[in-house]
N, C-alpha and C positions, 0 to 999 in steps of 0.2 A: 274564268272557266264557268260554264253553265251546266245545268243538269235538267233534263226533261222530267217533269213530274205529272202524273195523271191526276186530274182533278174532276170531282163529281160536282155537277151544278144542278141544283133543284130550283124549279120555278114555283113560287108561292104567290098568293093573292097580292101581297104587298112588295114583291120583288124577287130577287134571286139570292140563293145562298150557295157558296162554293166551299169545298173542303178537299184536301189532298188525300190520296189513297195510300195507306200503308206507312205513313210517317209517324214518328214518335211525337207525343204531345198533342195538344189540341190546337189546331190552326183552322180558323174559319174566316171567310170573306163574304161580303154581301154587297148588293147594289141594286139599283132600279132596272138595270139591263144586264144581260149576260156579260157584256164587255166590261161593265163596271165591277161586277162580281169577280171576274178573272183578274182585273187590275188590282182589286182589293186583296184577293188571296195571294197574288204574286208579291205584293207589298208585305203582307203578313208573313209569308214564308221567308222573305229577305230579312225581316226583323228577327224571326226565329233563328236564322243562321247567325246573324250578328250577335244575338244574345247567347246562344248555346253552342255555336260552332258548327262547322260543316257536317260533322258526324251526326247531327240531329236530323239531317235529311236522308240518312241511311236507314232503310227499313229494317226492322228486326228480322223479318223473313222476306225474301223477295216476293213481290206480287206479280204473278205471271200474267194475269188478265183480270178484267173486271166485267161482271155481267149484271144486268138488271133483270130480276125475276120477281114473280108474285108468290104470295103464300096466303093461306087462309087461316084465320084465327077465330075461334068460337067466342062469341060475346053474349 
């Protein structure tokens, strides 16, 4: 059985970082390309399931959608 998981991917100067949306625990993947970051986060999520069980992929509350927005902070 498989489950679709939404993943956020950030591009940084030194590569890409990926993390799933709404899952319990800290799960992060990285790579030199988006594809490598996706492969790494997929592997990390699989390890998370093997370690903590399939229930670890159940969000505490359902994530209905994900948006990218800006905010201003005084410095």
